[in-house]
C-alpha positions as CSV (number, residue, x, y, z in Angstrom):
1,M,135.3,223.5,215.6
2,Q,136.4,222.2,219.1
3,P,134.5,219.2,220.4
4,L,132.1,219.8,223.4
5,M,129.9,217.4,225.3
6,Y,126.5,218.5,226.3
7,L,124.6,216.5,229.0
8,V,120.9,217.0,229.5
9,H,118.5,215.3,231.9
10,R,115.7,215.4,229.3
11,I,116.0,215.3,225.5
12,P,116.3,219.0,224.4
13,Y,113.7,218.7,221.6
14,P,111.1,219.7,220.8
15,P,111.2,223.0,222.7
16,D,107.6,222.7,224.0
17,K,107.9,223.0,227.8
18,G,110.0,225.1,230.3
19,D,113.2,223.1,230.7
20,K,113.3,221.9,227.1
21,I,112.9,225.4,225.7
22,R,116.0,226.5,227.6
23,S,118.1,223.4,227.0
24,Y,117.2,223.5,223.2
25,H,118.3,227.1,222.8
26,L,121.5,226.4,224.7
27,L,122.1,223.5,222.3
28,K,121.4,225.7,219.3
29,H,123.8,228.3,220.6
30,L,126.6,225.7,221.2
31,L,126.1,224.2,217.7
32,G,127.2,227.5,216.2
33,K,130.6,227.3,217.9
34,Y,131.3,223.6,218.7
35,K,131.1,220.0,217.5
36,V,128.5,218.9,220.0
37,Y,128.3,215.4,221.5
38,L,124.9,215.2,223.1
39,G,123.9,212.8,225.9
40,A,120.3,212.9,227.2
41,F,117.5,210.9,228.7
42,V,114.1,210.2,227.1
43,D,111.2,209.9,229.6
44,N,108.4,210.2,227.1
45,D,108.3,207.5,224.3
46,D,106.8,210.1,221.9
47,D,110.1,211.9,221.9
48,W,112.0,209.1,220.2
49,E,110.9,210.4,216.9
50,Y,113.1,213.5,217.4
51,E,116.3,211.4,217.6
52,K,116.9,211.7,213.9
53,I,116.6,215.5,214.0
54,L,119.2,215.8,216.8
55,K,121.6,213.4,215.0
56,E,121.5,215.7,212.0
57,L,122.5,218.6,214.1
58,C,125.1,217.0,216.4
59,A,128.4,215.2,215.9
60,D,127.0,212.3,218.0
61,V,123.8,211.7,220.0
62,F,123.3,209.2,222.8
63,L,119.8,208.9,224.1
64,Q,118.9,206.6,227.0
65,R,115.3,205.7,227.9
66,L,114.3,206.7,231.5
67,D,111.3,204.9,233.0
68,P,110.0,207.1,235.8
69,K,108.7,204.1,237.8
70,V,112.0,202.2,237.6
71,S,113.9,205.4,238.4
72,T,111.8,206.1,241.4
73,V,112.6,202.6,242.8
74,K,116.3,203.2,242.0
75,S,116.3,206.5,243.9
76,I,115.6,204.7,247.2
77,S,119.3,203.8,247.3
78,G,120.0,207.4,248.1
79,F,118.9,206.6,251.7
80,A,121.7,204.1,252.1
81,T,124.4,206.4,250.6
82,N,123.1,209.6,252.3
83,K,122.7,211.3,248.9
84,A,120.0,213.3,247.3
85,L,117.5,210.9,245.8
86,T,117.7,212.8,242.6
87,L,121.2,211.4,241.9
88,P,120.3,207.6,241.8
89,Y,117.1,208.5,239.9
90,Y,119.3,209.7,237.0
91,A,122.2,207.3,237.5
92,N,122.7,205.0,234.5
93,K,125.6,202.7,233.6
94,S,125.0,203.0,229.8
95,M,125.1,206.8,230.0
96,Q,128.3,206.7,232.1
97,R,129.9,204.3,229.6
98,W,129.1,206.5,226.7
99,V,130.3,209.6,228.5
100,D,133.6,208.0,229.5
101,N,134.3,206.5,226.0
102,T,133.4,209.6,224.1
103,L,135.5,212.0,226.3
104,V,138.6,209.9,225.5
105,K,137.8,209.0,221.9
106,E,137.1,212.6,220.9
107,N,139.6,214.2,223.2
108,I,136.9,216.4,224.7
109,A,138.1,219.1,227.0
110,K,134.8,221.0,227.6
111,V,131.5,219.8,229.0
112,A,128.3,221.7,229.4
113,V,125.8,220.2,231.9
114,F,122.1,221.1,232.0
115,S,120.7,220.5,235.6
116,S,122.6,219.2,238.6
117,A,121.5,215.6,238.2
118,M,123.7,215.2,235.1
119,A,126.9,216.4,236.7
120,Q,127.5,213.0,238.3
121,Y,128.7,211.8,234.9
122,I,131.7,214.1,234.8
123,D,132.7,213.9,238.4
124,G,135.8,212.2,239.7
125,E,139.6,212.5,239.7
126,D,140.0,211.3,236.1
127,K,137.9,214.3,234.8
128,K,139.3,217.2,236.8
129,H,141.3,218.4,233.8
130,I,138.0,218.9,231.9
131,K,136.5,222.4,231.8
132,R,133.0,222.0,233.2
133,I,130.2,224.5,233.2
134,I,126.8,223.7,234.7
135,D,123.4,225.4,234.0
136,F,121.5,224.8,237.2
137,V,118.7,226.9,235.8
138,D,116.9,227.1,239.1
139,V,118.0,226.4,242.7
140,D,116.3,222.9,242.7
141,S,117.0,222.3,246.3
142,D,114.8,225.3,247.2
143,K,111.9,223.9,245.2
144,W,112.0,220.8,247.5
145,R,112.0,223.1,250.5
146,Q,108.9,224.9,249.2
147,Y,107.3,221.5,248.6
148,S,108.0,220.4,252.1
149,N,106.1,223.5,253.5
150,N,103.0,222.4,251.7
151,K,102.9,218.7,252.6
152,A,102.1,216.7,255.7
153,W,104.4,214.1,257.3
154,P,106.0,211.8,255.9
155,M,106.3,213.7,252.6
156,A,107.2,216.9,254.3
157,W,110.1,215.1,256.0
158,L,111.1,213.4,252.7
159,Y,111.1,216.7,250.8
160,R,113.1,218.5,253.6
161,R,115.7,215.8,253.4
162,E,115.9,216.1,249.6
163,A,116.3,219.9,249.9
164,G,119.2,219.5,252.4
165,R,121.0,216.8,250.5
166,L,120.6,218.4,247.1
167,L,121.8,221.8,248.4
168,H,124.9,220.1,249.7
169,Y,125.5,218.6,246.3
170,E,124.8,221.9,244.5
171,S,127.3,223.6,246.7
172,Y,129.9,220.9,245.9
173,L,129.3,221.3,242.2
174,A,129.6,225.1,242.3
175,K,133.0,224.7,244.0
176,T,134.3,222.1,241.6
177,C,132.9,223.3,238.2
178,N,134.4,226.2,236.3
179,A,131.2,228.1,236.2
180,S,127.7,227.8,237.6
181,L,124.8,229.4,235.7
182,F,121.2,230.3,236.6
183,V,118.2,231.6,234.8
184,S,118.2,235.1,236.3
185,K,120.3,237.5,238.5
186,Q,117.8,236.9,241.3
187,E,118.3,233.2,241.2
188,A,122.1,233.5,241.1
189,D,122.0,235.9,244.0
190,H,119.7,233.5,246.0
191,F,122.1,230.6,245.4
192,R,125.0,232.8,246.6
193,S,123.1,233.5,249.8
194,L,122.7,229.7,250.4
195,V,126.3,228.6,249.6
196,G,128.3,231.5,250.9
197,K,130.6,234.1,249.4
198,S,133.5,231.6,249.1
199,V,131.9,230.1,246.0
200,E,133.0,232.0,242.9
201,N,132.1,232.0,239.2
202,I,128.3,232.1,239.7
203,D,126.6,233.8,236.7
204,F,123.3,233.8,234.8
205,F,121.7,234.1,231.4
206,C,118.1,235.0,231.1
207,N,115.6,233.0,229.0
208,G,114.3,234.4,225.7
209,V,111.2,234.1,223.6
210,D,110.8,233.4,219.9
211,T,108.9,236.7,219.2
212,D,108.3,235.9,215.6
213,Y,106.4,232.7,216.6
214,F,104.7,234.2,219.7
215,S,103.2,237.1,217.9
216,R,99.7,238.3,216.9
217,N,101.0,238.7,213.4
218,H,99.5,235.3,212.4
219,D,96.0,234.2,211.6
220,Y,94.4,232.4,214.6
221,V,91.0,230.9,214.9
222,N,89.3,232.1,218.1
223,P,89.0,229.0,220.4
224,F,86.4,230.7,222.6
225,L,82.7,231.2,222.3
226,E,81.6,234.7,221.3
227,H,80.0,235.5,224.7
228,E,82.9,234.2,226.8
229,K,85.3,236.4,228.9
230,S,88.3,234.1,229.0
231,I,91.1,233.7,231.5
232,V,93.9,231.4,230.4
233,F,96.6,229.4,232.2
234,T,99.1,227.5,230.0
235,G,101.6,224.9,231.1
236,A,102.4,221.2,231.7
237,M,99.5,220.1,233.9
238,D,101.3,217.2,235.6
239,Y,103.8,219.6,237.2
240,W,103.0,220.1,240.8
241,A,103.7,223.8,240.9
242,N,101.2,224.3,238.0
243,V,98.6,222.0,239.6
244,D,98.9,224.0,242.8
245,A,98.5,227.3,241.0
246,V,95.4,226.4,239.0
247,S,93.8,224.7,241.9
248,W,94.2,227.8,244.1
249,F,92.9,230.1,241.4
250,A,90.0,227.8,240.4
251,K,88.8,227.4,244.0
252,E,89.6,230.7,245.7
253,I,89.5,233.4,243.1
254,F,87.5,232.3,240.0
255,P,84.2,231.6,241.9
256,R,84.2,235.2,242.9
257,L,84.6,236.3,239.3
258,Y,82.0,233.8,238.1
259,A,79.5,235.0,240.7
260,Q,79.8,238.6,239.3
261,D,79.5,237.4,235.6
262,N,78.6,233.9,234.5
263,N,80.1,234.6,231.1
264,V,83.6,234.4,232.6
265,R,85.5,231.2,231.8
266,F,88.8,229.8,233.2
267,Y,90.7,227.7,230.6
268,I,93.4,225.4,231.8
269,V,95.5,224.7,228.7
270,G,98.2,222.1,228.9
271,S,99.3,218.5,228.4
272,K,98.8,215.6,230.8
273,P,96.3,217.1,233.3
274,S,96.6,215.3,236.6
275,S,93.5,213.8,238.3
276,V,93.4,216.9,240.5
277,V,93.3,219.2,237.5
278,Q,90.8,217.1,235.7
279,A,88.5,217.3,238.7
280,L,88.5,221.1,238.4
281,A,86.5,220.7,235.2
282,S,83.4,220.0,237.4
283,E,83.6,223.6,238.8
284,K,81.3,226.1,237.1
285,G,83.0,227.9,234.3
286,V,86.3,225.9,234.4
287,I,87.4,224.2,231.2
288,V,90.4,221.7,231.1
289,T,91.5,221.3,227.5
290,G,94.4,218.9,227.9
291,R,97.1,219.1,225.2
292,V,96.3,221.5,222.3
293,P,98.2,221.7,219.0
294,D,98.9,225.5,219.5
295,V,98.5,227.6,222.6
296,R,98.9,230.9,220.7
297,P,95.2,231.2,219.8
298,Y,94.2,230.9,223.4
299,L,96.7,233.7,224.3
300,A,95.7,235.9,221.3
301,Y,92.0,235.9,222.3
302,A,92.2,235.7,226.1
303,G,90.9,238.4,228.3
304,F,94.1,237.8,230.2
305,A,96.6,235.2,231.1
306,V,97.1,234.2,234.7
307,A,100.2,232.7,236.4
308,P,99.1,232.4,240.1
309,M,102.2,230.5,241.1
310,R,102.7,229.9,244.8
311,I,105.6,227.4,244.4
312,A,108.1,228.5,241.9
313,R,111.8,229.2,241.2
314,G,113.4,231.0,238.3
315,V,111.6,232.4,235.3
316,Q,108.2,231.3,234.1
317,N,108.3,230.8,230.3
318,K,104.5,230.8,230.2
319,V,104.6,234.4,231.4
320,L,107.1,235.5,228.8
321,E,105.2,233.8,226.0
322,A,101.9,235.5,227.0
323,M,103.6,238.9,227.2
324,A,105.2,238.3,223.7
325,M,101.7,237.7,222.5
326,G,100.6,241.1,223.7
327,C,98.4,239.5,226.3
328,H,97.4,241.1,229.6
329,V,99.1,239.0,232.3
330,L,98.2,238.7,236.0
331,V,100.9,237.0,238.2
332,T,101.8,236.4,241.7
333,A,105.2,237.6,243.1
334,S,106.5,234.0,242.7
335,G,105.4,233.9,239.1
336,A,107.0,237.2,238.5
337,E,110.5,236.2,239.8
338,G,113.4,237.0,237.5
339,I,111.4,239.2,235.1
340,A,112.1,242.9,235.6
341,A,108.8,244.2,234.3
342,Q,106.8,246.9,236.0
343,S,103.5,246.1,237.7
344,G,100.7,248.3,236.3
345,K,102.6,248.9,233.1
346,E,103.7,245.6,231.5
347,W,101.8,243.3,233.8
348,L,99.9,243.1,237.1
349,I,101.1,241.5,240.3
350,A,98.9,240.4,243.1
351,D,99.3,237.8,245.9
352,S,96.2,237.9,248.0
353,V,92.8,236.6,246.9
354,N,91.2,240.0,247.2
355,E,94.0,241.8,245.3
356,M,93.9,239.2,242.5
357,T,90.1,239.3,242.3
358,T,90.0,243.1,242.1
359,L,92.6,243.3,239.3
360,A,91.0,240.5,237.4
361,E,87.6,242.3,237.4
362,K,89.3,245.5,236.2
363,V,91.1,243.8,233.3
364,L,87.9,242.0,232.2
365,N,85.5,244.9,232.5
366,S,87.4,248.1,231.8
367,D,90.0,249.6,229.5
368,C,92.1,251.1,232.2
369,Y,95.0,248.9,231.2
370,S,94.4,249.2,227.4
371,Q,98.1,249.7,226.6
372,M,99.4,246.9,228.8
373,G,99.5,244.2,226.1
374,R,101.5,246.4,223.7
375,Q,103.9,247.4,226.5
376,A,104.3,243.8,227.5
377,R,105.4,242.8,224.1
378,Q,107.8,245.7,223.8
379,F,109.4,244.6,227.1
380,V,110.0,241.1,225.7
381,L,111.3,242.4,222.4
382,K,113.9,244.5,224.3
383,N,114.9,242.1,227.1
384,C,114.2,238.5,226.0
385,N,116.3,237.8,222.9
386,W,117.9,234.3,223.1
387,E,121.0,235.1,221.1
388,A,121.7,238.3,223.0
389,N,121.2,236.6,226.4
390,L,123.2,233.5,225.4
391,A,126.1,235.8,224.4
392,R,127.0,235.9,228.1
393,L,127.9,232.3,227.8
394,D,130.6,232.7,225.3
395,S,133.1,234.4,227.7
396,V,132.4,231.6,230.3
397,L,133.2,228.9,227.7
């Protein structure tokens, strides 16, 4: 097997959250074709226990601890260099040393990069001979733009600055790397619209779902009380886009549903709930679970899953997983991005408070969408197979 270096901004194991699900499956695919030399950061001390597993899979593994507080301070240097703050946040001399030494020692001619922040390690004149592909996943610069629209000064200014500087860097990478990949055709097209037609080799591969794991063909214990009509949101609850989504739903939509039926419950299921999310538990009918050992029982027994995203880019894994479970899913247009399902058949899309309230009441209290869960799973089985989707990568490599 040829050697290949794979650089990831966060340890790609276990595949238990959005970015790690995609980076893990990309690693798994690469391992079938290359001797992989993995370099990644660890920002959660609990993840160190998985180093041994990765070392058994890869030819070599270099993991570097990343302290978010220290990195935040380091990122300030971006003001002096007129760079995106993301770059000094992830800059690390030990990581650079390992990359440089390993490229030479193992005569590595191909590098796969996951997220723009890691591309700094393979930049420079001495590495131009190396074939480089980058999985941007999403257009990160556009996330910062969206964030700026929802914040007051000075954070709005800071996020606008980051959006502009990061887009400049993303454009540079797209011009200097051999291929730029995104999570969906829509995301790739959006990036083209931002960087111009002169940038070539922009492609995509869609996310998949482990449909054997996310399936009703397992024995689950019902986590809800018998009388409850449950609405479920799943996701990392320290991620701003998720915090914004559940806050909006809990304050603007759920009270209307609860006023109609006090048996309705809104379960917010996910790790590390922020103080804003924890405060939502004081609202009538809202339950914040924190981390749970398995989200599948919540999806299996839910009245429906909701993804009321207002700030989002790319594909929401939480939506695909709920659909794979045969769950009714209610999403906003932002939460639906990159998934070519049909509203009214495989899921429901609504953006306004009135629309979302009306559809939620119909799902909870009638059988007019009785086939939707089955059709949602069939959509995922047909369109969201990891190996089939990752096959697009082989020609790029």
